[in-house]
TIKOLRO-342052 format. One record per residue: residue in one letter; z, y, x negated of N, C-alpha, C in turn. Coordinates in steps of 0.001 Angstrom, whole numbers, padded with zeros to 6 digits, always signed. Layout:
<sedrens>
AZYXZYXZYX...
</sedrens>
This chain:
<sedrens>
M-035292-024487-013777-033757-023595-014067-032924-024792-014256L-033006-025818-014051-031344-026836-014345-031926-027499-016223A-033262-027407-016164-033489-027532-017862-032905-026744-018872I-033093-025508-018421-032601-024107-019288-031236-024054-019182Y-030720-024088-017754-029099-024239-018052-028804-025383-018889K-028837-026327-018601-028521-027856-019907-028756-027337-021230R-029852-026810-021503-030451-026532-023010-028988-025550-023481E-029125-024347-022388-027842-022951-023054-026947-023362-023126F-026249-024213-022470-024738-025123-022313-024646-025771-023323K-025870-026635-023719-025331-027430-024612-025365-026639-026050S-026087-025599-026160-026293-024733-027186-024955-024366-027874Y-024343-023442-026770-022844-022507-026947-022141-023481-028103F-022343-025170-027535-021187-025699-028316-021908-026425-029733Y-023347-026703-029755-023859-026750-030820-023751-025386-031969S-023345-024109-031433-022983-023625-032778-021777-022836-032517M-020866-023915-032039-019843-023408-031680-019093-022011-031417T-020217-020999-030719-020102-020177-030002-018947-020262-028718G-019462-021276-028355-018995-021785-026681-017519-022350-027222S-017068-023332-028221-015737-023495-028509-015155-022244-028832I-015186-021843-029611-014592-020317-030578-014226-019411-028954F-015180-019218-028191-014670-018163-027291-013804-018830-026242I-013891-020217-025709-012725-020981-024919-011640-020771-025861A-011461-021290-027307-010307-021168-027719-009623-020325-027669F-010299-019130-028299-009745-017839-028243-009063-017228-027398L-009882-017117-026204-009222-016774-024778-007818-017905-024206T-008320-018741-024671-007238-019880-024011-005781-019702-025082F-006039-019219-026117-005114-019027-027322-004353-017727-026686M-005160-016794-026561-004203-015293-026305-003462-015303-025289T-004501-016154-023976-003598-015748-022792-002511-016977-022986G-002411-017996-023633-001124-018591-023957+000133-017725-024354I-000288-017209-025370+000624-016351-026203+000959-015252-025050Y+000301-014721-023835+001035-013927-023153+001899-014801-022168F+001529-016008-021847+002033-016772-021011+003618-017044-021503M+003399-017364-022918+004584-017617-022929+005604-016869-023182A+005491-015522-023701+006054-014193-023942+006432-013530-022568Y+005379-013472-021689+005715-013388-019988+006602-014051-019295N+005869-015240-019317+006378-016009-017981+007589-016885-018643L+007524-017622-019722+008491-018775-020291+009969-018336-020819N+009592-016642-021908+010583-016412-022451+011124-015146-021754N+010512-014196-021114+011518-013236-020346+011190-013530-018806G+010628-014803-018409+011421-015413-016832+010619-014343-015726Y+008950-014059-015644+008341-013462-015334+007677-014506-013960P+007760-014179-012745+007322-015740-012099+005790-015191-011603Y+004869-014222-012093+003515-014252-011962+003076-014758-013076F+001897-015293-013226+001245-016251-014045+000306-014595-014453S+000012-013797-012987-001093-012882-013078-000642-011763-014305Y+000425-011365-014497+001062-010375-015620+000706-010926-016562S+000015-012183-016680-000551-012252-018468-001698-012207-018118L-002425-012187-017244-003830-012267-017223-003928-011153-017248E-003257-009767-016645-003442-008644-017157-003407-008020-018395G-002620-009340-018945-001984-008564-020409-003192-009188-021410V-004283-009827-021088-005569-010288-021437-006385-009511-020991M-006617-008534-020560-007662-007932-020079-008749-007585-021336F-008271-006822-022216-008344-006554-023271-009291-007064-023994I-009037-008519-023550-009560-009787-024479-011168-009688-024549F-011400-009334-023355-012894-009428-022860-013796-008629-023391L-013090-007410-023915-014028-006653-024834-014383-007523-026497V-013842-008304-026586-014346-009123-027879-015050-010236-027351A-014665-010844-026509-014768-012216-025911-016140-012195-025032V-016886-011244-024818-017898-011602-023706-019136-011502-024697P-018656-010110-025825-019634-009359-026325-020485-010719-027137I-019071-011527-027837-019591-012682-028313-020672-013834-027954L-019884-013914-026459-020726-015078-025659-022279-014424-025365T-022289-013277-024999-023823-012843-024407-024680-012431-025435M-024005-012123-026706-025078-011363-027377-026143-012043-028018R-026179-013402-027844-027318-014058-028364-027999-014642-027220S-027771-014429-025994-028388-015164-024945-029694-014762-024559F-030550-013498-025039-032114-013415-025061-032317-012891-025923S-031133-011839-027097-031600-011439-028145-032055-012369-029197E-031337-013138-029070-032003-014492-030276-033550-015049-029947E-033755-015129-028639-034869-015724-028186-036429-014681-028502R-035751-013812-028216-036287-012546-028575-037260-012505-030206R-036162-012244-030772-036179-012311-032389-036451-013452-032804S-036466-014808-032218-037198-015523-033059-038654-016223-032599R-038762-015258-031348-040348-015596-030651-040342-016545-029659T-038977-017033-029533-039026-018359-028900-039042-018187-027286D-038944-016943-026886-038958-016272-025419-040696-016915-024799Q-041116-016482-026000-043074-016854-025756-043017-017902-024770L-042138-019041-025317-042877-020301-024541-042410-020561-023467L-040551-019570-023062-040453-019807-022147-041489-018562-021406L-041808-017571-021156-042495-016788-020408-043890-017446-020339T-043904-018325-021062-045391-019003-020665-045481-020138-019914S-044057-020762-019365-043962-021869-019108-043726-021846-017656P-044047-022909-016760-044246-022513-015751-042881-022089-014831V-041589-022393-015565-040401-021521-014784-040657-019986-014590S-039880-019620-013809-040106-018261-013598-039285-017442-014010V-039173-016096-014651-038102-015403-015046-037087-015292-014502G-037176-015075-013151-035933-015593-012225-034965-016553-012925K-035306-017675-012445-034878-019243-012809-034134-018979-014514M-035708-018456-015369-034791-018574-016549-033729-017648-016938V-033334-016621-016252-032559-015736-016401-031013-016288-015553M-031458-017165-014133-030012-017569-014039-029852-018728-014808G-030811-019419-015241-030460-020845-015754-029360-020461-017433K-029541-019191-018075-028934-019000-019040-027674-018313-018577Y-027229-017319-017459-026222-016639-016697-025390-017698-016602F-025531-019173-015801-024879-019820-015039-024581-020550-016598A-025012-020770-017427-024247-021471-018583-023193-020830-018944M-023358-019196-019436-022339-018380-019936-021208-018806-018762V-021479-018450-017607-020329-018122-016933-019933-019680-016726T-020477-021093-017163-019949-022231-016991-018795-022196-018098V-019346-021590-019271-018622-022133-020160-017193-020906-020328F-017019-019804-019136-016087-018932-019118-015416-019524-018315L-016102-020546-017246-015468-021005-016205-014316-022004-016862I-014913-022601-017884-013566-023746-018691-012466-023136-018851P-012200-021882-019550-010530-021595-019286-009982-021030-018704C-010287-020785-017560-010312-020395-016159-009710-021490-015480V-010356-023005-015551-009929-024256-014891-008475-024410-015613L-008291-024084-017309-007138-024245-017810-006260-023468-016685F-006409-022315-017047-005261-021488-016231-004507-021739-015376C-005687-022334-014289-004700-023329-013114-003188-023829-013514A-003550-024477-014371-002026-025630-014622-000513-024549-015257Y-001103-023275-015537-000213-022124-016158+000900-022007-015004P+000474-021689-013020+001354-021625-012556+002147-023126-012241L+001607-024259-012147+002271-025328-012173+003331-025704-013377I+002516-024967-014551+004556-024964-015334+005565-024166-014743I+004855-023004-014592+005949-021888-014078+006902-022980-012739S+006184-023279-011839+006988-024099-010592+007703-025071-011205T+007670-025731-012543+008572-026486-013192+009716-025511-013603Q+009960-024257-013841+011009-023632-014681+011477-022671-013174G+011077-022597-012440+011751-021839-011066+010815-021330-010181T+010767-020305-009644+009869-020276-008307+008585-019793-008795A+007378-020376-008404+005893-019906-008927+005088-019465-007317Y+004515-018525-007486+003687-017904-006287+002437-018222-006460F+001905-019349-005931+001011-020015-006189-000395-019195-005866K-000144-018780-004005-000835-018105-003747-001794-016462-004704N-000644-015892-004850-001058-014654-005826-001600-015032-007382D-000882-015836-007776-001660-016386-009155-002968-017109-008839Y-003395-017931-008205-004984-018171-008040-005507-017581-007300T-005031-016470-006524-006217-015265-006309-006232-014466-007367S-005286-014337-008285-005572-013695-009420-006636-014309-010377I-006873-015249-010674-007624-016166-011408-008788-016228-011071L-009298-016422-009851-010283-016317-009277-010802-014720-009047V-010180-013434-009205-010506-012633-009272-010607-012333-011151F-009728-012525-011588-010343-012504-013498-011785-013609-013559F-011676-014289-012823-013099-015138-012896-014136-014391-012485L-014214-013614-011612-015420-012793-010995-015482-011502-012030L-014519-011085-012486-014690-009975-013287-015125-009982-014263G-015096-011316-015063-015257-011935-015948-016895-012044-016040C-017371-013033-014668-018554-012712-014625-019639-011769-013982V-019106-010456-013627-019714-009313-014012-019953-008655-014927Y-018780-008830-016649-019289-008436-017878-020116-008914-018239I-019977-010433-018013-021453-011322-018672-022248-011119-017847A-022744-010475-016752-024178-010267-016441-024342-009039-016774I-023645-007663-017200-023861-006572-017815-023783-007183-019632G-023549-007796-020346-023653-008479-021592-025131-009139-021455S-025861-009502-020490-026840-010620-020118-028035-009320-020616F-027800-008265-019512-028750-007141-019596-029005-006697-020978I-027711-006232-021105-028421-005698-022435-028634-006567-023882S-028215-007232-023873-028906-008276-024658-030488-008946-024472A-030764-008880-023365-032091-008815-022683-032888-007014-023448M-032079-005995-023758-032703-005119-024160-033281-005380-025680T-032969-005802-026657-032735-005909-027713-032987-007029-028642E-033367-007316-029701-033850-008414-030264-032438-008537-031480S-031834-007452-031309-030515-007276-032480-029452-008138-031730Q-028868-009193-032358-027609-009493-031912-026476-008651-031900I-026260-007947-032964-025576-007205-033482-025512-006081-032441I-026643-005392-032538-026627-004546-031528-026424-004702-029781A-027258-005986-029624-026460-006461-028285-025075-006606-028159A-023898-007072-029361-022608-006961-029279-022208-005875-028760I-022434-005009-029935-021828-003396-029860-022111-002667-028552G-023365-002693-028206-023548-002381-026742-022818-002253-025761T-022615-003838-025812-021620-004901-024910-020465-003906-024759F-019760-004184-026038-018259-003879-026476-018114-002524-026155G-019105-001118-026314-019143-000058-025880-019034-000137-024272V-019918-000599-023668-019587-000490-022597-018684-000889-021548L-018612-002037-022206-016907-002864-021489-015650-001932-021916M-015631-001700-023136-014643-000200-023245-014496+000864-022395V-015903+000993-022076-015913+002596-020981-015113+001952-019652I-015652+001014-019333-015164+000064-018035-013441+000008-018258Y-013017-000356-019370-011353-000986-019683-010548+000824-018958L-011493+001424-019807-011008+002874-020031-010859+003870-018812W-011791+003218-017665-012721+003895-016709-011460+005120-015842D-010058+004230-015691-009318+004958-014768-008586+006184-015634G-008727+006287-016943-008494+007127-017845-009384+008565-017760L-010414+008019-017896-011939+008998-018169-011542+009645-017126L-011723+009300-015498-011560+009752-014373-011061+011087-014438S-009779+011360-015201-009199+012280-015191-010204+013775-016121F-010595+013791-016801-011527+014471-017516-012725+014881-016715L-012865+014349-015434-014295+014710-014651-013536+016015-014451P-014709+017184-014104-014705+018401-013421-014723+018251-011811S-013529+019014-011534-013420+018875-010330-013945+020520-009454S-014131+021329-009788-015471+022039-009341-016603+022061-008885A-016937+023022-007830-018207+022927-006978-019188+022872-008046F-019521+023540-009127-020656+023653-009568-020566+022523-011045G-019606+022044-011328-019167+020740-012381-019888+019625-011699G-019323+019633-010536-019852+018351-009351-021118+018396-009227M-021750+019382-009156-023048+019278-008551-024207+018892-009777A-023531+019448-011012-024055+019617-012786-024026+018102-012956G-023058+017261-012412-022563+015758-012272-023577+015039-011952I-023543+015437-010786-025021+014722-009768-026369+014560-010340W-026421+015798-010811-027848+015878-011446-027891+015468-012727M-027296+015457-013514-027289+014773-014351-027317+012853-014241M-026485+012811-012985-027090+010988-013041-028495+010653-012148L-028761+011927-011518-030049+011724-010900-031038+012112-012143T-031241+012597-013272-031826+012409-014239-032116+011158-014926L-031011+010493-015306-030855+009328-015621-031273+007982-014636C-031320+008243-013698-031916+007396-012727-033620+007568-013000V-034333+008916-013126-035057+009050-013339-035933+008901-014526L-035140+008876-015697-035462+008225-016949-035713+006821-017028F-034594+006235-016105-034634+004555-016058-035734+004104-015233V-036202+004760-013956-037337+004402-013474-038266+004861-013892Y-038579+006000-015030-039843+006375-015948-040203+004355-016930N-038939+004629-017253-038932+003677-018514-039564+002517-018078M-039188+002278-016748-039162+000868-015593-040956+000839-015662T-041779+001744-015162-042836+002294-014573-043832+003106-015166K-043531+003524-016089-044611+004811-017141-045144+005564-016088N-044346+005899-014680-045232+006828-013752-044674+008250-013836G-045087+009030-014783-044683+010216-014783-044858+011074-013693L-045621+010884-012893-045562+011949-012080-044513+011436-010455L-044433+010256-010440-043558+009667-009886-042081+009637-009931S-041712+010024-011637-040536+010346-012054-040356+011813-011782V-041334+012973-011741-041427+014323-012092-041140+014831-010534G-041966+014168-009881-041312+014413-008122-040415+013968-007678I-039499+012999-008255-038145+012346-008094-037107+013192-008656E-037662+014018-009714-036464+015013-010360-036483+016427-009749G-037813+016572-009212-037819+017879-008599-037397+018014-007255I-037913+016789-006365-037273+017080-005260-035558+017026-005090G-035053+016050-006008-033818+016059-005849-033142+017311-006597T-033817+018065-007441-032981+018764-007854-032628+020323-006722I-034199+019840-005906-034173+021072-004953-033212+020554-003849V-033066+019417-003392-032125+019340-002276-030744+019358-002835L-030071+019047-004300-029013+019393-004627-028688+021076-004879I-029565+022203-004661-029114+023267-005131-029376+023696-003325V-030095+023042-002574-029587+023420-000971-028475+023650-000540I-027671+022297-000975-026442+021751-000101-025725+022636-001326Y-025612+022962-002426-024675+024073-003151-024665+025276-002181V-026140+026181-002039-025886+027413-001682-025806+027063+000101V-025650+026049+000542-025345+025990+001887-023851+025795+002263D-023207+024756+001543-022111+024221+001365-021311+024050-000066S-021068+024666-001134-020767+024382-002044-019352+023606-002151S-018460+023611-001261-017306+022858-001103-017640+021553-001019L-018593+020802-000643-019190+019089-000165-019252+018730-001887Y-019318+020024-003120-019615+019337-004240-017821+018965-004842E-016656+019766-004478-016062+019951-004896-014693+018440-005254G-014775+017969-006590-014051+016712-006765-014565+015357-006199I-016384+015377-006038-017290+014671-005886-017251+013488-006806L-017268+014392-008219-017392+013008-009352-016128+011969-009584S-015304+012370-008761-013777+011625-009443-014248+010575-007925T-014220+010980-006757-014477+010064-005501-015210+009193-005778I-016590+009688-006653-018068+008660-006482-017224+007371-007585F-017033+007898-008936-016705+007139-009835-015304+005805-009547E-014343+006905-009252-013201+005672-008732-013849+004671-007938K-014952+004844-007503-015020+003350-006399-015477+002295-007355F-015936+002635-008644-016414+002076-009752-015713+001291-010684A-014035+001465-010689-012775+001415-011199-012490-000141-011401L-013914-001306-012097-013758-002666-011453-012018-003287-011929V-011693-002908-012834-010244-003471-013088-009314-003326-011944S-009301-002272-011515-008408-001836-010279-008285-003098-008880T-009543-003638-009034-009553-004413-007656-008463-005674-008364F-008495-006303-009528-007937-006972-010166-006679-006924-010536T-006148-005623-010901-004817-004984-010572-003910-005217-009465S-004979-004806-008125-004226-004670-006878-003625-005910-006712V-004062-007033-007404-003859-008567-006717-002708-008849-007941A-002576-008732-009318-001480-008795-010152-000431-007836-009702E-000742-006659-009318+000743-005738-008901+001269-006144-007952N+000236-005819-006610+001049-005035-005629+000355-006265-004329N-000122-007821-005074-000305-008644-004172-001256-008980-003277L-002256-007717-003527-003360-007359-002100-004513-007643-003106L-005340-008299-002160-006799-008643-002564-007750-007282-001508D-008619-006547-002749-009799-006167-002319-010858-006242-002022I-010933-006867-000393-012558-007634-000593-013397-006902-000541G-013469-005537-000433-014465-004620-000827-014968-004371-002361G-013650-004480-003249-013759-004842-004662-014323-006353-004895V-014208-007605-004697-014811-008583-004413-016184-008283-004015V-016760-007623-003411-018171-007751-002772-018780-007075-003771M-018296-006029-004553-018837-004790-005410-018567-005799-006599Y-017996-006870-006994-018597-007102-008125-019154-008029-007945L-019679-009057-006456-020746-009856-006462-021820-009175-006362T-022014-007246-005741-023372-006763-005756-023669-006559-007373L-022953-006076-007958-022711-006057-009359-023827-007012-010238I-022649-008246-010097-023579-009700-010534-025030-009204-010352G-025334-009241-008845-027065-009030-008980-027697-008311-009022V-026970-006844-009539-027763-006250-009734-028250-006217-011162F-027378-006242-011878-027483-006384-013439-028843-007771-013786L-028356-008748-012868-029141-009840-013108-030636-009533-012974F-030863-008948-011901-031857-008142-011441-032843-007345-012331L-031983-006245-013098-032411-005674-014205-032633-006312-015259T-032077-007650-015657-032429-008516-016770-033628-008787-016732V-034089-009397-015254-035474-010013-014949-036117-008935-015131Q-036146-007960-014308-036939-006201-015011-037370-006875-016393S-036451-006278-016930-036916-005702-018095-037507-007468-019125I-037394-008190-018564-037924-009503-019433-039215-009154-018875Q-039471-009054-017524-041184-009481-016946-041458-007995-017677K-040939-006662-018052-041885-005660-018514-042390-005772-019682R-041856-006766-020618-041693-007034-022120-042752-008342-021633R-043171-008922-020807-043424-009947-020532-045148-009728-020292F-045392-008414-019651-046715-007762-019238-047341-006578-020378S-046450-006442-020946-046674-005154-022175-047651-005483-023301
</sedrens>
């Protein structure tokens, strides 16, 4: 894994992708820092970080789009798949290389609260906690981008797909207001989620009997619950999906000085889930 990590980390600077990513993120954060903290006198650096959240939509796809799709397109992934290194270690090596590239600008951000302290009062606890949560959120996005990159051999498709997913996450709070709150709408939404899960299971296992069984049993259970007590479905979609408002964990620190431990745990869980899905996607191709 260490050899893959070193190779991937160096490749990001040989191709200038890493340098562009670091320069772009640092430059945009510097602009917000100058506008918010230096010119307007806001004492919290977290305001600047909150302002550059949209930069993830562009920066992360640039960083992750070639992580696995390029190997697949050039067929060099066959060398990795037949090497003594396990697929899990290969994925982790590539992922940690991308995380290290992202860590560099986050370390540079640690100097900004010190600059604020030279001009007035600085809130180090809040600012450094914000930087940590900002870093963890970026790690989640990188894991998502890695999974999407592993599903295609086109860097363009990987970049557009990652951008689309991150755009949905960025607009998540606003999209929740469009979810139906009625009991029937809630049941229909849960059924659609079940169907998507079944399609994913079928795509991974190619077991039609298992997929049909899960779909049939799940549909029956949903209908029975609706007949017995339909009120259980009222507003259930908003209740479920608001738990996945990833940005809210960061904004709670930036705006309210409150660290949501549950949100941090969810970040770490999502990182593990998407890395696992990345491994499974590659394993599937390995034995197909």
